C-alpha positions as CSV (number, residue, x, y, z in Angstrom):
1,M,-5.4,4.5,19.8
2,A,-3.5,2.9,17.3
3,K,-5.4,1.2,14.4
4,G,-2.5,-0.9,13.0
5,K,0.2,-0.7,10.5
6,I,0.1,0.7,6.9
7,M,3.0,0.5,4.5
8,V,3.4,3.6,2.0
9,V,5.7,2.7,-0.8
10,D,6.5,5.6,-3.0
11,D,9.9,7.3,-4.0
12,E,8.6,10.9,-3.5
13,Q,9.4,11.8,0.0
14,D,6.5,14.8,-0.2
15,V,4.1,12.1,-1.1
16,R,5.0,9.9,1.8
17,D,5.1,12.8,4.1
18,V,1.5,14.0,3.3
19,V,0.0,10.3,3.3
20,R,1.8,9.6,6.6
21,L,0.3,12.7,8.3
22,Q,-3.1,12.0,7.0
23,L,-3.1,8.6,8.3
24,E,-1.4,9.2,11.5
25,Q,-4.0,11.6,12.1
26,K,-6.3,8.7,12.0
27,G,-4.5,6.7,14.5
28,F,-2.4,4.5,12.1
29,N,1.3,3.4,12.5
30,I,3.0,4.2,9.1
31,L,5.9,2.1,7.6
32,E,7.6,4.0,4.7
33,A,9.5,2.6,1.8
34,T,11.0,4.5,-1.2
35,N,10.9,1.7,-3.8
36,G,9.9,-1.8,-3.9
37,Q,13.1,-3.6,-2.9
38,E,12.9,-1.7,0.4
39,A,9.2,-2.4,0.9
40,I,10.0,-6.1,0.4
41,D,12.7,-5.9,2.8
42,L,10.8,-4.2,5.3
43,L,7.9,-6.5,5.1
44,R,10.5,-9.2,6.0
45,T,11.5,-7.5,8.8
46,G,10.2,-8.6,12.5
47,D,6.5,-9.3,12.5
48,N,5.7,-6.7,9.8
49,M,4.5,-9.4,7.6
50,V,1.8,-10.4,10.1
51,N,1.0,-6.7,11.2
52,V,0.8,-4.7,8.2
53,G,-2.8,-4.6,7.2
54,L,-2.5,-2.7,4.1
55,I,0.0,-1.5,1.6
56,L,-0.4,1.8,-0.5
57,C,2.0,1.5,-3.6
58,D,3.2,3.8,-6.3
59,I,4.0,2.3,-9.6
60,R,7.0,4.2,-11.2
61,M,9.8,3.9,-8.9
62,P,13.7,2.8,-9.0
63,K,15.1,-0.4,-8.4
64,V,12.0,-2.7,-8.0
65,N,9.0,-0.9,-9.4
66,G,5.3,-1.0,-8.2
67,V,4.4,-4.0,-10.5
68,E,7.2,-6.2,-9.4
69,C,6.6,-5.5,-5.8
70,I,2.9,-6.1,-6.2
71,D,3.8,-9.5,-7.7
72,F,6.1,-10.1,-4.9
73,L,3.3,-9.3,-2.3
74,K,0.8,-11.4,-4.0
75,R,3.2,-14.6,-3.7
76,E,4.7,-13.9,-0.2
77,A,2.0,-12.0,1.5
78,P,-1.4,-12.7,-0.3
79,G,-3.6,-11.5,2.5
80,V,-2.2,-8.0,2.7
81,P,-4.5,-5.8,0.6
82,V,-2.7,-3.6,-1.8
83,V,-4.0,-0.1,-3.1
84,V,-1.9,1.5,-5.9
85,V,-1.7,5.2,-5.7
86,T,0.2,6.5,-8.8
87,G,0.7,9.8,-10.7
88,Y,0.6,8.1,-14.3
89,P,-2.8,6.8,-15.1
90,D,-3.0,3.8,-17.5
91,S,-6.3,2.0,-17.8
92,D,-4.5,-1.4,-19.1
93,L,-2.3,-1.6,-16.2
94,A,-5.0,-0.8,-13.6
95,A,-7.2,-3.7,-15.2
96,S,-4.4,-6.0,-15.0
97,L,-3.4,-5.0,-11.4
98,L,-7.1,-5.6,-10.2
99,K,-7.1,-8.7,-11.8
100,K,-4.1,-9.7,-9.7
101,G,-5.9,-8.5,-6.7
102,V,-5.4,-4.9,-6.0
103,K,-7.9,-3.3,-4.2
104,H,-7.9,0.1,-5.8
105,Y,-6.1,2.1,-8.3
106,L,-6.0,5.8,-7.5
107,V,-4.7,8.4,-9.3
108,K,-2.5,11.2,-7.6
109,P,-3.2,13.8,-6.3
110,V,-5.9,11.7,-4.1
111,E,-8.3,13.8,-2.1
112,K,-7.7,13.4,1.5
113,E,-11.2,12.4,2.4
114,K,-11.3,9.7,-0.5
115,L,-7.8,8.1,0.6
116,L,-9.1,8.1,4.3
117,A,-12.3,6.4,3.3
118,I,-11.0,3.6,1.3
119,V,-8.2,2.9,3.8
120,D,-11.1,2.7,6.8
121,E,-12.9,0.4,4.5
122,I,-10.1,-1.8,3.7
123,V,-8.6,-1.9,7.3
124,A,-12.2,-2.8,8.5
125,A,-12.5,-5.7,6.2
126,G,-9.3,-7.1,7.6
127,K,-6.8,-9.1,5.5
128,D,-8.1,-11.5,2.6
129,F,-6.8,-14.6,4.1
130,E,-7.3,-14.8,8.0
131,M,-5.2,-17.6,9.5
132,K,-7.2,-19.6,11.8
């Protein structure tokens, strides 16, 4: 039984593969993007803006980086929750992103159980701004 769509935005194929496999085992449909621009384009495709329930986003990526991508998402899809998953911890950046509305700031490698618990919690809570 599918639980919904999650977008994984990371320039590292192996990271996307691991996260996709973990989330697919829990019944989620996964969309993948290799950078922020690809994520933006994918979100604008079909009904993804409505159906994506969570975005897991890296920070350091080519073309459009994670910060620029998150700024776009907060403008264009403010209800879609975003979780940062990065290999480069930066407490100042983490604080500024959390102020912008990012739900969690996780540092790679993220334990499978922790990632799944956070995903389940956020997806269960639903989008931030439900359209009535």
